[in-house]
N, C-alpha and C positions, 0 to 999 in steps of 0.2 A: 047478135048480140052475143059475148062469149059464152062456152058453158059452164053453168053454175060450178062443176069441178073444175074448168081451169083457173076461175079465180079463188076457188077453195084452195087449187095448188099456192097461187101466189101469196094466201094467208100463211099457209105453212111454212115458204121459203122466207116470208119476212120475218118470221117471228124467232125462224132459228141460226141467226149467223153466226153460230159457234156450233160445234158437236155436242157442248153441254144445252143449249138451249134449244137443240133440236129433238134430243132425248127429253127437256122437258114438256117440249110441244106435243112429241109422242104421247109421252104420259099423262097429258092433259087428256087429250082424244081418249086413251084408254078409260081412264076412270072417269068420263064422263057415257062411255057405252058401257061402266060397270065392272071393268077389269078390276083386280084389287092386287096392288103393288106388294112384294114381298122383297125381305132383306136376305141375300145372300148368309149373315151371319144365325138367322130362324131357327130352327128345328122344323122341318116341314114336316115331320111325323114320317110316317109309312107309306104304303101306296093310297092313292087316293088323298091323301090327307091333304097337299097342295090346292089352290085353289083352280076352279075348274077352268077360269078364266083368269089369267094373273100374269104378273110380270116382273121382272128382276133389272135393275139399273146396276151398271157398273161404270164408274165416269162418265164417257161419253158415250156408251154403247148401253145397248138394251134388248134385252129378250122378251118377248111376249109370248102366251100361247092359248090357244081357246080348246079346250078337251085334251085331257093329259095324258090319255094312253096312246102309245105308237102302236104301230109305226106311224114315222111323222111324215108330214108334208112339209117342207120348209121354205121358207122365202127371205134372203139375203140380202143386205143393200149396206150402205155404209153413210155414216153421217160426217166424214171431215171433207173438207175442200182444200185443195192447193190454193194457199194466202199468204199475208205478211203478217211475222209474229214476233211480241215485244220482248226484246232481248231482257236479262237478270238487272242488266244496268243501263236502263236505254237513256237515261239524260245525257246530249249531247249537243254539237252545235258549232257552225262556225259562220264568219263574216256578217255575223249579227241577226243571226237565225236560230232559234232554238228548235231542236229536232228531236226525235224518239230513234235510237238506235232498234231493227229490226232482222227478224232471219226468213228468207223464201220458207215456207213449209210446202213441201211436195213438189211436181212438176208446174211451177207457175210459168203461166205466160206474160213476162215482168211487163213487156210493153203495157198491155191493157189496165195496171193499176195507177200509170200519170195521167194527171187531169182531173181525177175524180174528187169530188167530197165524200171522206172517209169517216166510218166511226170505229169503236171499240166493243170488242165483246167477249167473254169468257167467264173463267171461274177466278176467286182470291183465296190464298191460303192464312187463314186467321190464327193467332197465337192459340184459340179457344179451340182450334182441332177444327173449325166450319169450313166449308166452302162455300161461300154465297158465289150467285154469279154475279156479273156485271154488265150493262148495255149502256151504251153512251151510242145512242141514235140521233147526233148532230154531229155536224162535220167539224170536226176538231182537230183532223190531220189533213193535208196535199201532196204529192208529189208532183211539184211541176216538171215539166221537160223542159229540155234545152233550147233556147231560142233558135231557131234556123239560122241566124246571122253570126251564131257560134260553133254550127255545125254543117258547114257548106257541103261536106261529102255525104250527109244522109241521103240525099237522091239519089247517089249511085252505090254506095256501101250499104246502105240499110242502117237502119236504128240500131247503135250496141248500147247493151248495158250491162254495167258492172254490177251485180247483186249487192257487192262491198260498198261501192263507192255513189251509186246514182239510184238505190231506191229511198234512200234514210229521208221519211217523211218531217216537213215543217209542221210545227204546232203552236208557231208564234216567234216572237223575234225578244231581242236583248241577249245577254250573255247565257251562258250553260248555267240551266237551274238544277245542280245536283239534288237528288231529292224531291223532285217535283213532279216526277210521276207517281211517286207512293203518295203524297200528297193529294194529288188528284184522286186515284185511286180511293183515298180514305174519303174524302168530301162526298164522292157518290155513292159509297156506302155507307155516309153518314156517321164516320168512327173516326178514330186514331191512326196516324201512319205508323204509331211504335202497335198497330195491332198487327200489321200486317207484314208477312214472313215470305211468302211470294206468291206468283200468278200464273197461269195460262191466259194470256190475256192475245189476244189478234186483230187484224185492222179487218173491216168489211165496207164494202160500198155501198152508200145511201140511197143511190138510185132505188124506188120501188120496184117489183116485179108488175110486168105489167101486158096486157094482150092488146097486139097489134097488127099490121101490118092492113092492106085497102080493105077487106072484108072479116076481122076479128080472125086470121088463121094463124099468125103468129105468137107466140109467147117468147119474152124477153123476160131474164132476170139472173140475179146470181145463185151460183151453187145449183143449178140445175141438174148436174153430176157433184153429186146424188141425190140432193135432196128428192127428186121427183122420184126417183124409185123408193127413196124410206116413206114417202106419202103413200105410194101407190101400193105399197105394202102393206103400210098400216090399214090402210083403207079395205084392202083385200080380206085382210084378218078378219075386220069387221065385216065385210058383204060376203065371206064364205063360212063364217059362224064355227070354222075348225082348222087346225093349223099350227104353226110353231111361223114367228117372224123373230129376224134377229140383226138389228141396226149396229153397224161396225164403227168404232173410231180408228183411227190411223192406218185405213186400207192405202191411202194415197201415199205412206211412207213405208210399202213393205207388210202390215197387218202383223211383224211379230213384236207385239207388246202384250201387257195385260190386259188391254182391252179390245186387242185386234184380233180379227177372225183366226188368227195360229194361237190364241189361249183358249186356256181351258173352260171357259164360261159356258158356250152351248152345249158341250158335252156333261159337264157336269149338271146344268140343267136339267138337259134331258134326263138323264141317270137318276136324279131327285126324283122326277116326276112319276117313276117305275118306283119309286119306292126305296130305293139305295141296293134292290135286287140286282144282284151283274148278270146274273145270268137272263132275266128278262130284259132288261136295259140291250146285253149284244142282239138277242133274238129281235126286237123292236127296231134296232138300228140298221140290222141286215134289211128291212124289208122297206128304208127313210129314202128319201130322195129329196134334194136342195134345188130351188132356183136361185142362182147368183144373179141380182137384179140389179146393174149396173150400166148408165146411160151409152149409147152405140152411135159409132160417126154416121151422121148422115153424109152422102155426096155431095159436097160442096161443088157449089156450080159455077165457082171462079178457078176450082183445082181439081178441076175432075180426072187430071192424069195422077193425081195421088192417091186414087181408090183402085180398088181390084177392079178390071174393065168387068169381068161377069159377074161382079156382084155389088151392083150399086144399091143403095141405100136412099129410099123416097122417103123427105119429111111427110107425113101424113099417111104413109106407106103401112102403119101397123108396127107392131114389136117385131125386134129383130133377134133373132137366134144364130148368137156368134158363135163361131167357128176357129181352131187353130190346132193345126195337125201335132203342132210342139206343143200342146195343151197349156199354153199362155191361156187360152180360154179352156174351161173342163169339160166341155162340151164334148160328147160322145153319142153313136148313133141310136142308142138305149134310152138318152136324157133327152136327147132332142127329138124324138120322138113323142114323149110325155108330155113336153109342152107344145108341140106342134097340135097335138088331140086335146091339149086344154083349150089352145088359141079355137079350135074348129067347134068345139060344144059352145065359147062364149059367142061363137060367131066373129070370130076378131080373125082379119088378114094376119098374115106374118112376112117377114123378108128374112135370108139368110145372108150374113155377113161373115167374110173372109178378108183377112188382110194383105197387101200387096206383098208378095214374096222377098222383095227388096227393100223391106222397110222392117223395122223392130217392131214388134206388136206390143202394144198394153197388156197390162192382164188384172184381174180383179180378186175377190176375194174366194172365186171358184175353186181354184185350184187349191189353195190354203185348205179350205174348209172339205175340199174332196180327200188331200191325203191325211187330215187331223181327224175325220169319223169315216173313211173308207166307205162315203155313201157314193152314188150315182148323185154328178152336177150340172146343170145346163146353166148354161151362160148367156144369160139374157140381157134386152135394154129398150130403151124407149131412142128413134132416131135423135139426133141433135147436133147442132155446128157450134164450132167455136167451143171447144172441149178445152176445161181449163182457164179459161178468160175471166177476168174478174164479172165479166157480163155475156152468158150464154143466151142460147136460141133453140127453139123447140117451137113444133106445130101443134097447136090447141086441139088439132085432130087427133093425136097422138095420146092425149091425154087420158082418156077413158076408158081404150082397146085395151092401154097398159095396165090398169086399174083392172079391169075385168078378165083379162089374161090370167094374172095372177092370184085373182079370187078362183077361179075355174081349177088352175094348177093344184091351190091349196084344197079344194074341195075332193079333189082326184078323182 
């Protein structure tokens, strides 16, 4: 039988098809644990006036804390995943098919979206200024693959996809229905099309997260990167009883937005927790450290040659400390030692990841956080396969240790 935490992770992922839903799911768990949500526009008062356990939401990002006084132990993760997002004028079609215009978001593995039952999620901007969430958890969209009889070269040349031409989903038959998507959203929200001004709506795979494998060793789900880390960070904060968690939107597109890790949000919240005393804030920040929690590449058994041969990562082998001398990961010796010690205190094994020197290395919120706050950052993650696919894979044995290691890190 799968661990209770593995099934809880599945529930967290399935409730969070968009960054906005991920934040709502995290906030609901914090509320249930007695945390108090506050607004950025509120007067938090002087030092000690902010809730001892609270959180702030900015769009698809959330910062939560337990114990306001610094220095701080911070766990950072992100709420967004590569996907397909609906354009402002999406109603299109041809050859008797009604379709929706989409745009890829982040580094999408395009082929993984073909042949799946797809739903819609996100938020809608209404004329009254409200931003209600929308969730369509039924198969309204499908992107059919081209039949092999019309693509005889696929066996030799591989699947070639042009995102402008080949990823436009079908959602009905008949002539192009101008305004159809707006009417659809209005029906879902129980309002009028005239009320809708704009939307941040995206497509999600409807296949539920599941525990599988011969003996329940595997967990398959959408958005493991990086909702597993978001789940683990929130759980770690509740387990540790102290620390700060920042879950960011827009990591997959560089973090340089109003709600990305490159924004002022985390620094502003931390400064306000010290009561606005600049000197106290700077002293507290000087003693702070962050774990950038983002999933790590396990060694793919079918493509082992794509991995650095002396740094193979095993599914089920425990949390991963990620290193890159060019600081694509922000880990250095000092920050790595702090996380390794946290793993040791938690009784958790850890692994070391380094990228092949002849392949470009990805990045995380780690370097952005280190640069914006000037604090040590260690990049860590749980091992997984098929990163950026519509459906990804990890080991159930890595779920508990990841959360435990982050909780130990937050305790200090």
